[in-house]
MDAnalysis code that builds the backbone (N, CA, C; Angstrom):
import MDAnalysis as mda
import numpy as np

u = mda.Universe.empty(216, n_residues=72, atom_resindex=np.repeat(np.arange(72), 3), trajectory=True)
u.add_TopologyAttr("name", ["N", "CA", "C"] * 72)
u.add_TopologyAttr("resid", np.arange(1, 73))
u.add_TopologyAttr("resname", ["MET", "ALA", "LYS", "LEU", "SER", "SER", "SER", "GLU", "ALA", "ALA", "GLY", "ARG", "VAL", "VAL", "ASP", "ARG", "CYS", "VAL", "GLN", "ILE", "PHE", "GLY", "GLY", "ARG", "GLY", "TYR", "ASP", "ARG", "ASP", "CYS", "PRO", "VAL", "GLU", "ARG", "LEU", "TYR", "ARG", "GLU", "LEU", "ARG", "VAL", "ASP", "ARG", "ILE", "TRP", "GLU", "GLY", "THR", "SER", "GLU", "ILE", "GLN", "ARG", "LEU", "ILE", "ILE", "ALA", "GLY", "GLU", "LEU", "ARG", "LYS", "ARG", "GLY", "LEU", "GLY", "PHE", "LEU", "ASN", "LEU", "PRO", "ALA"])
u.atoms.positions = np.array([
    [13.105, 132.641, 53.837],
    [14.390, 131.993, 53.917],
    [14.970, 132.161, 55.315],
    [14.738, 133.318, 55.914],
    [15.243, 133.555, 57.269],
    [14.545, 132.640, 58.269],
    [13.232, 132.459, 58.104],
    [12.482, 131.593, 59.020],
    [12.982, 130.160, 58.918],
    [13.219, 129.694, 57.717],
    [13.692, 128.329, 57.526],
    [15.075, 128.131, 58.133],
    [16.000, 129.016, 57.809],
    [17.365, 128.832, 58.302],
    [17.458, 128.993, 59.818],
    [16.713, 129.953, 60.367],
    [16.779, 130.143, 61.817],
    [16.109, 129.007, 62.578],
    [14.985, 128.497, 62.082],
    [14.326, 127.399, 62.786],
    [15.146, 126.114, 62.686],
    [15.788, 125.879, 61.553],
    [16.649, 124.703, 61.420],
    [17.862, 124.801, 62.342],
    [18.485, 125.987, 62.400],
    [19.648, 126.178, 63.271],
    [19.251, 126.022, 64.738],
    [18.132, 126.622, 65.128],
    [17.677, 126.507, 66.514],
    [17.373, 125.049, 66.866],
    [16.808, 124.321, 65.915],
    [16.520, 122.908, 66.140],
    [17.784, 122.110, 66.393],
    [18.829, 122.398, 65.627],
    [20.099, 121.697, 65.827],
    [20.705, 122.027, 67.186],
    [20.622, 123.296, 67.590],
    [21.195, 123.713, 68.872],
    [20.460, 123.052, 70.039],
    [19.138, 123.100, 70.019],
    [18.371, 122.521, 71.127],
    [18.517, 121.008, 71.147],
    [18.581, 120.387, 69.983],
    [18.799, 118.945, 69.944],
    [20.145, 118.596, 70.574],
    [21.154, 119.386, 70.277],
    [22.477, 119.159, 70.878],
    [22.410, 119.336, 72.394],
    [21.646, 120.342, 72.860],
    [21.500, 120.553, 74.306],
    [20.839, 119.358, 74.977],
    [19.804, 118.813, 74.349],
    [19.144, 117.637, 74.916],
    [20.127, 116.474, 74.966],
    [20.954, 116.334, 73.933],
    [21.955, 115.271, 73.927],
    [22.950, 115.455, 75.075],
    [23.347, 116.696, 75.331],
    [24.300, 116.969, 76.405],
    [23.698, 116.611, 77.767],
    [22.425, 116.963, 77.963],
    [21.777, 116.674, 79.237],
    [21.393, 115.206, 79.374],
    [21.399, 114.476, 78.284],
    [21.062, 113.054, 78.331],
    [19.600, 112.836, 78.689],
    [19.327, 111.815, 79.491],
    [17.958, 111.499, 79.889],
    [17.296, 112.624, 80.654],
    [18.110, 113.409, 81.343],
    [17.555, 114.535, 82.104],
    [17.016, 115.614, 81.170],
    [17.483, 115.646, 79.931],
    [16.998, 116.618, 78.966],
    [15.527, 116.456, 78.634],
    [14.968, 115.275, 78.916],
    [13.539, 115.017, 78.683],
    [12.697, 115.226, 79.927],
    [13.330, 115.504, 81.046],
    [12.625, 115.690, 82.311],
    [11.915, 117.046, 82.298],
    [10.674, 117.094, 82.777],
    [9.891, 118.336, 82.783],
    [10.517, 119.435, 83.643],
    [11.374, 119.072, 84.580],
    [12.025, 120.065, 85.439],
    [13.200, 120.754, 84.747],
    [13.637, 120.222, 83.642],
    [14.802, 120.761, 82.934],
    [14.346, 121.814, 81.905],
    [14.944, 122.997, 81.928],
    [14.542, 124.053, 80.984],
    [14.754, 123.658, 79.515],
    [15.707, 122.769, 79.266],
    [15.972, 122.348, 77.891],
    [14.765, 121.599, 77.308],
    [14.081, 120.847, 78.148],
    [12.907, 120.096, 77.684],
    [11.832, 121.041, 77.183],
    [11.621, 122.126, 77.910],
    [10.612, 123.102, 77.488],
    [11.013, 123.772, 76.183],
    [12.281, 124.125, 76.060],
    [12.764, 124.710, 74.808],
    [12.559, 123.753, 73.638],
    [12.842, 122.478, 73.881],
    [12.688, 121.472, 72.836],
    [11.235, 121.382, 72.378],
    [10.305, 121.351, 73.336],
    [8.877, 121.289, 72.989],
    [8.429, 122.532, 72.248],
    [8.773, 123.712, 72.763],
    [8.339, 124.962, 72.147],
    [8.934, 125.148, 70.764],
    [10.180, 124.775, 70.608],
    [10.819, 124.915, 69.310],
    [10.181, 123.989, 68.283],
    [9.832, 122.811, 68.704],
    [9.194, 121.860, 67.786],
    [7.878, 122.429, 67.284],
    [7.109, 123.043, 68.151],
    [5.843, 123.650, 67.739],
    [6.104, 124.840, 66.824],
    [7.092, 125.659, 67.148],
    [7.416, 126.816, 66.310],
    [7.844, 126.408, 64.915],
    [8.518, 125.274, 64.799],
    [8.994, 124.829, 63.494],
    [7.847, 124.445, 62.580],
    [6.716, 124.013, 63.131],
    [5.594, 123.630, 62.271],
    [4.463, 124.660, 62.283],
    [4.591, 125.710, 63.082],
    [3.523, 126.700, 63.216],
    [3.228, 127.405, 61.894],
    [4.234, 127.916, 61.217],
    [4.032, 128.643, 59.966],
    [4.374, 127.786, 58.760],
    [4.299, 126.503, 58.894],
    [4.605, 125.600, 57.801],
    [5.871, 124.822, 58.102],
    [5.851, 123.565, 57.746],
    [7.012, 122.727, 58.004],
    [8.186, 123.182, 57.152],
    [9.356, 122.708, 57.496],
    [10.554, 123.076, 56.749],
    [10.447, 122.647, 55.292],
    [9.809, 121.511, 55.055],
    [9.662, 121.041, 53.686],
    [8.785, 121.998, 52.870],
    [7.719, 122.494, 53.486],
    [6.842, 123.452, 52.800],
    [7.591, 124.752, 52.557],
    [8.359, 125.210, 53.538],
    [9.142, 126.429, 53.358],
    [10.130, 126.269, 52.202],
    [10.753, 125.106, 52.088],
    [11.683, 124.860, 50.980],
    [10.966, 124.903, 49.637],
    [9.755, 124.345, 49.585],
    [8.982, 124.393, 48.338],
    [8.615, 125.825, 47.962],
    [8.270, 126.639, 48.952],
    [7.941, 128.041, 48.694],
    [9.161, 128.782, 48.166],
    [10.310, 128.567, 48.792],
    [11.545, 129.223, 48.355],
    [11.906, 128.767, 46.943],
    [11.794, 127.469, 46.671],
    [12.103, 126.958, 45.332],
    [11.171, 127.555, 44.291],
    [9.899, 127.703, 44.625],
    [8.952, 128.318, 43.689],
    [9.299, 129.763, 43.389],
    [9.695, 130.495, 44.418],
    [10.095, 131.894, 44.213],
    [11.361, 131.987, 43.373],
    [12.324, 131.100, 43.621],
    [13.552, 131.095, 42.826],
    [13.254, 130.755, 41.366],
    [12.359, 129.810, 41.155],
    [11.993, 129.435, 39.793],
    [11.289, 130.590, 39.092],
    [10.428, 131.296, 39.833],
    [9.664, 132.389, 39.250],
    [10.537, 133.620, 39.004],
    [11.368, 133.977, 39.975],
    [12.131, 135.224, 39.896],
    [13.569, 135.038, 39.421],
    [14.097, 133.850, 39.502],
    [15.482, 133.607, 39.129],
    [16.413, 133.860, 40.312],
    [17.683, 133.654, 40.107],
    [18.652, 133.820, 41.189],
    [18.870, 135.272, 41.576],
    [18.462, 136.230, 40.752],
    [18.577, 137.638, 41.088],
    [17.780, 137.981, 42.351],
    [16.817, 137.150, 42.666],
    [15.984, 137.306, 43.863],
    [16.848, 137.287, 45.119],
    [17.972, 136.579, 45.079],
    [18.840, 136.452, 46.249],
    [19.771, 137.631, 46.438],
    [19.966, 138.448, 45.401],
    [20.887, 139.590, 45.442],
    [22.278, 139.144, 45.857],
    [22.778, 138.086, 45.255],
    [24.117, 137.591, 45.574],
    [25.170, 138.445, 44.876],
    [26.304, 138.689, 45.543],
    [27.382, 139.438, 44.887],
    [27.978, 138.617, 43.756],
    [28.432, 139.288, 42.730],
    [28.971, 138.578, 41.551],
    [30.359, 138.057, 41.781],
])
């Protein structure tokens, strides 16, 4: 769950950075471009977000909501 939420949040942040830099955000000289490329690879390295969601849903179905240790 941590991998999914952190990779999704990082994706939103870097996407926003590319938007701020505009066309220059895609230029190889811009550090944001490298972050965007590396983050994209990291998001699919250990399974896509959709696969991570399926794994989490399977665990919730198997263990129930107690798995989350949510306060009552």
